[in-house]
LUMBAVO-940759 format. One record per residue: x, y, z of N, C-alpha, C in turn. Coordinates in steps of 0.2 Angstrom, whole numbers, plus 2048, in hexadecimal, padded with zeros to 3 digits. Example, Ala and Ser with C-alpha at 12.3 -4.5 7.8 and 13.67 -1.06 7.14 Angstrom:
<recs>
8427E482783E7EA8278427F0827;8407F58238447FB824840800827;
</recs>
This chain:
<recs>
DC591296BDC891896DDCA91C967;DCC919962DCF91C95CDCA91D957;DC491B958DBF91B953DBD923951;DBD927956DBB92E954DC1931950;DC792F951DCD93294DDCD930946;DC992B944DC892993DDC392D939;DBF93193DDBA935939DBE93C937;DBD93E931DC094492FDBE94A932;DB794A934DB5950937DB795193E;DB994B942DBC94B948DC394D948;DC794B943DCD94D942DCE955942;DC995893EDC995F93DDC7962943;DC2960947DC096394DDC5962952;DC995D953DCE95C957DD4961956;DD596294FDDB96794DDD896E94F;DD297094EDD097694FDD0978957;DCD97395BDCD973962DD4974965;DD8970963DDF970965DE3977964;DE297995EDE598095CDE2985960;DDB986961DD898B965DDA98A96C;DDA98396EDDB982975DE2984978;DE7983973DEE985975DEF98D975;DEC990970DEC997970DE899A976;DE2998977DDE99A97CDE1999983;DE4993984DE799198ADED99698C;DF1997987DF799B988DF69A2989;DF19A5985DEF9AC986DEB9AD98D;DE79A798EDE39A7994DE69A899B;DED9A699BDF09A79A1DF19AE9A3;DF39B299EDF49B999FDED9BD9A0;DE89BA99DDE19BD99EDDF9BC9A5;DE09B69A8DDF9B49AFDE39B89B4;DEA9B99B2DEE9BC9B7DED9C49B7;DEB9C69B1DE99CE9B1DE29CF9B3;DDE9CA9B5DD79CC9B7DD39CE9B1;DD49CB9ABDD09CD9A5DCB9C89A3;DC99C39A8DC49BE9A6DBE9C19A4;DBC9C69A7DB59CA9A6DB69CD99F;DBC9D099DDBD9D3997DBC9CE991;DBF9C8992DBE9C398DDB79C198C;DB39C0991DAC9BF990DA89C498D;DAA9CA98FDA79D098CDA89D1984;DAE9D0982DB09D097BDAD9CB977;DAC9C597ADA99C0976DA29C1975;D9E9C397AD979C597AD969CB975;D9A9D0975D999D6971D9A9D496A;D9D9CE968D9D9CD961D979CB95D;D929C9961D8C9C695ED899CA959;D889D0959D859D4954D899D494D;D8F9D494ED939D4948D939CD945;D939C8949D939C1946D8C9BF943;D869C2946D809C1943D7F9C493C;D829CB93CD829CE936D869CB930;D8C9C8932D909C592DD8C9BE92B;D899BB92FD859B592DD7F9B7929;D7C9BC92AD769BE926D799C091F;D7E9C391FD819C5918D859C0915;D869BA918D899B5915D919B6914;D939BA919D9A9BC919D9E9B891E;DA59B791DDA99B4923DA79B792A;DA79B392FDA69B6935DAB9BB938;DB19BA935DB79BF937DB59C6935;DB29C692FDB09CD92DDAB9D1931;DA79CD935DA29D093ADA59D1940;DAA9CC942DAC9CC949DB19D294A;DB59D3945DBA9D9946DB79DF948;DB39E2944DB09E9945DAC9E894C;DA99E394DDA59E2954DA99E395A;DAF9E0959DB49E195FDB69E895F;DB89EB95ADBA9F395ADB49F795D;DAE9F695ADA89F995DDA79F9965;DA89F2967DA79F196EDAD9F5972;DB39F4970DB99F8973DB79FF973;DB5A0296EDB4A0996EDAEA0B972;DA9A07972DA3A09977DA5A0897E;DA9A03980DABA02987DAFA08989;DB4A0A984DB8A10986DB4A16987;DAFA18983DABA1E983DA7A1E98A;DA4A1898BDA0A17991DA4A18997;DAAA16997DAFA1799DDB1A1E99E;DB0A22999DB1A2999BDABA2D99E;DA6A2A99EDA0A2E9A1DA1A2E9A9;DA1A349ABDA1A359B2D9CA319B6;D9FA2E9BCD9AA2A9C0D98A239BE;D9BA219B8D9AA1A9B5DA0A169B6;D9FA119BADA5A0D9BCDA7A089B6;DADA069B5DAFA039AFDAB9FC9AE;DAA9F89B4DA79F29B3D9F9F39B1;D9C9F99B3D969FA9B2D959FC9AA;D9AA009A8D9AA029A1D9B9FC99C;D9F9F799EDA09F199AD9A9ED99A;D979EC9A0D919E89A0D8B9EB99C;D8A9F299CD859F5998D879F4990;D8D9F598ED8F9F5987D8E9ED985;D909E9989D909E2987D889DF986;D849E198BD7D9DF98BD7A9E2985;D7B9E9984D789EC97ED7A9E8977;D809E7976D839E4970D809DD970;D809D9975D7E9D2975D769D2974;D729D7977D6B9D7975D6A9D996E;D6E9DD96BD6D9DF964D6E9D9960;D739D5962D759CF95ED6F9CA95E;D6C9C9964D679C4965D619C7960;D5F9CD960D5A9D095CD5B9CE955;D619D0953D639CE94CD629C794A;D649C394FD649BB94ED5D9B994D;D589BC951D519BA951D4D9BD94B;D519C1947D4D9C5941D4C9BF93C;D479C1938D459BC932D4A9BB92D;D4F9C092CD549BF928D5A9BB92A;D5A9B9930D5F9B5933D5F9AE92F;D659AB92DD669A592AD6599F92F;D6399992DD62993931D69992934;D6998F93AD6F98D93ED72993941;D6F999942D7299E945D7499D94C;D71998950D73996956D7A994957;D7D992951D85990951D89996953;D8799C952D8B9A2954D8B9A295C;D8699F960D869A0967D8B99A96A;D8A994967D8E98E969D9398B965;D9498E95FD9A98C95BD98986957;D9D985953D9D97F94EDA397B94E;DA5979954DAC976955DAC96F950;DA796C94FDA796694BDA7967943;DA796D941DA796E93ADAB974938;DB297493ADB697A938DB8979931;DB897F92EDBA980926DC2980926;DC4980920DCB98191FDCD988921;DC998D920DCB993922DCB99492A;DC699092DDC6990935DCD98D937;DCF988935DD5985937DDB989935;DDB98C930DE199192EDE1997933;DDB99A934DDB99F939DDD99D940;DDB997942DDE995949DE5994949;DE8991943DEF990943DF3997943;DF099B93FDF39A293FDF39A5946;DED9A5949DEC9A8950DF29A5955;DF299E954DF799B959DFE99D958;E0099E951E079A0950E089A8952;E039AC951E039B3953E049B495A;E009B095EE009B0965E069AE968;E099A8965E0F9A6968E159AB967;E159AE961E1A9B3960E199B9965;E139BC965E119C2969E129C1970;E109BB973E119BA97AE189B997C;E1C9B6977E249B5978E279BC979;E259C0974E289C7974E269CB97A;E209CA97CE1D9CE982E1E9CB989;E219C5989E219C198FE249C5995;E2A9C8994E2E9CC999E299D299B;E269D5997E229DB998E1C9D999C;E199D499AE139D199EE159D09A5;E1A9CC9A6E1D9CB9ADE1E9D19B1;E219D69AEE239DC9B1E1D9E09B4;E189E19AFE129E49B1E0E9E09B6;E0D9DA9B5E099D69B9E0C9D59C0;E129D59C1E159D49C7E159DB9CB;E179E09C8E189E69CBE169EC9C6;E109EE9C6E0E9F39C1E129FA9C2;E139FC9C8E16A029C9E1EA019C7;E219FC9C9E289FB9C8E299FA9C1;E249F79BDE259F69B6E279FD9B2;E24A029B4E25A099B1E2DA0B9B2;E30A099B8E37A0A9B9E3BA079B4;E39A019B2E3D9FD9ADE3B9FF9A6;E37A049A5E36A0799EE30A0399B;E2C9FF99FE279FC99CE209FF99D;E1CA01998E16A04999E109FF99B;E0E9FF9A1E089FB9A2E029FB99D;E00A0299CDFBA03997DFCA00990;E02A0098EE049FD987E039F6988;E069F398DE069EB98EDFF9E998E;DFA9EC992DF49EA993DF09EB98C;DF19F0989DEE9F1982DF09EC97D;DF69EA97DDF89E4979DF59DE97B;DF49DD981DF19D6984DEA9D6982;DE69DC982DDF9DD980DDE9DC978;DE39DE974DE39DD96DDE49D696C;DE89D296FDE99CB96EDE39C7970;DE09CA976DDA9C6978DD49C7973;DD39CD970DCE9CF96BDCF9CA965;DD59CA963DD79C695DDD59BE95E;DD79BC964DD69B5966DCE9B4966;DCA9B8969DC39B7969DC09B7963;DC29BB95EDBF9BC957DC09B5954;DC69B2954DC79AC951DC49A6955;DC59A695BDC29A095FDBB99F95F;DB79A595EDB09A595FDAD9A1959;DB19A0954DAE99C94EDAE995950;DB2992955DB298B957DAD98A95D;DAE98F962DAB98E968DA4992969;DA3997965D9D99B965D9E9A196A;D999A5969D999AB96DD989AA975;D959A5977D949A497ED9999F981;D9D99B97DDA1996980DA999897F;DAA99D97BDB199E97ADB59A0980;DB29A3985DB59A598BDB899F98F;DB499998EDB7993992DBE992990;DC0992989DC6990987DCB995989;DC999B98ADCE9A198CDCF9A1994;DCA99F998DCB99F99FDCC9999A2;DC89949A0DC898D9A4DCF98A9A4;DD298899FDD998599FDDE9899A3;DDE9909A3DE39949A6DE19949AE;DDB9949AFDD99949B6DDB98D9BA;DDA9889B6DDC9819B9DE49819B9;DE79849B5DEF9839B5DF19889BB;DEE98D9BCDF09919C2DEF98E9C9;DEA9899C9DEA9859CFDEF9809D0;DF397F9CADF89799CADFF97C9CB;E019829C9E079849C9E0898C9CB;E0E98E9CDE0E9959CFE139999CB;E159969C5E1A9999C0E1699A9BA;E1899F9B6E159A19B0E1699C9AA;E1C99A9A9E1D9969A4E1A98F9A5;E1B98C9AAE179859ABE0F9869AB;E0D98C9ADE0698D9ADE0398E9A6;E079919A1E0599199AE0598A997;E0B987999E0B980996E0597B998;E0497C99FDFE9789A2DF897A99F;DF798099EDF098399BDEF980994;DF4980990DF497E989DF3976989;DF697398EDF596B98EDEE96A990;DEB96D995DE596C998DDF96E992;DE197398FDDC975989DDC96F984;DE196D982DE196797DDDE961980;DDF95F986DDC959989DD595A98A;DD296098BDCB96198CDC8961985;DCC963980DC9963979DC895C977;DCD958978DCC951976DC794D97A;DC794E981DC194B985DBA94E983;DBA954982DB3957980DB1954979;DB5954974DB395296EDB294A96E;DB5946972DB493F972DAD93E975;DAB94297BDA594297ED9F944979;DA1949975D9C94B96FD9B94696A;DA0942968DA093D963D9B937966;D9C93596CD9992F96ED92931971;D91937974D8B939977D8693D973;D8993F96DD85943968D8494A96B;D8894D96FD87954971D8B95996D;D8995F96ED8D96496BD9496596C;D98965967DA0965968DA296B96D;DA197196BDA397696FDA1976977;D9B974978D9897497ED9B96E982;D9D96997FDA0963982DA7965984;DAB968980DB196B982DB196F988;DAC974988DAC97998DDAA976994;DA6971994DA496D99ADAA96999C;DAE966998DB596399ADB996899D;DBA96E99ADBE97399DDBC9759A4;DB59759A5DB39779ACDB49719B1;DB396B9AEDB49659B3DBC9659B5;DC09669B1DC79669B2DC996C9B7;DC69729B6DC79779BBDC49759C2;DBE9729C2DBC9709C9DC096B9CC;DC39679C9DC89629CBDCE9659CE;DD096B9CBDD696E9CCDD69739D3;DD09759D4DCF9799DADD29769E0;DD09709E2DD396E9E9DDA96D9E9;DDD96C9E3DE496B9E2DE79729E3;DE49779E1DE797E9E2DE69809E9;DE197F9ECDE09819F3DE597D9F7;DE69779F6DEB9739FADF29769F9;DF49779F3DFA97A9F1DFC9819F4;DF79859F4DF898C9F7DF898C9FE;DF5987A02DF5986A09DFB984A0C;E00981A07E0697EA0AE0B984A0C;E0F983A11E13989A13E1998AA0E;E1A990A0DE1F992A08E1D993A01;E16992A00E139949F9E1099B9FA;E1399F9F5E119A69F5E0A9A79F2;E079AC9F5E009AE9F2E009B59F2;DFB9B79EEDFA9BF9EDDFA9C09E5;DF99C69E3DF89C89DCDFD9C69D8;E039C69DAE089C49D5E0C9BE9D6;E099BA9DBE0D9B49DDE0E9AF9D7;E099AF9D2E0A9AA9CDE0D9AC9C7;E119B29C7E159B49C2E1C9B29C2;
</recs>
């Protein structure tokens, strides 16, 4: 059982997965409660052109991911202003266009070998810079979420009433989206363009099935993320499977196991349900 922990690459992979898992699990609770799961997936997919261009240029992926996120946000905002175009349709069009452009770039002759790691991540080979970025992300998220906690609760529980308390729902949601974009930019290096949404949504969705309070939900989501990281990396070590994909499958398995628990819990008398019940 301890053999994988003796391998330096597994130690680094576990550290990377744990840092990203705790960060993604904590932020993911607000992503799920605010109905931003689709936004998380959209942001991750829209990063692909920037990631590919950075890989072709031999530059750090962060340098390609940041402008790609900004471009995607601006494009979604502009499309949303077109009369007759619904917000979800606009997001789908922008994300599909950017993801398609990224695939075309990835298939070009100038693409370096191993470009597929941008899609599925390289959780088993984090660099010192990746670990530092994950640690900085976790610290920044912990501070930001602590400062925003009361405002997030107010807007999530009663959007109209929050204005009466002097809290701007638009500002709170904008701050949450900024945190989401930053998390996706960092986590995509470990989990890849296609799998990063798993660590942002899966642990939080599982925790939501287990508790009706925000603080226990955040703690449970972080714990589930770390547990799935360990289980997935152990499976990867012994089965020879991809690290990020193994962790993502472990997250999905835990969520499926939590669904009956959530259904049973909400069916009990006295357990509140509704949009704000789990705040």
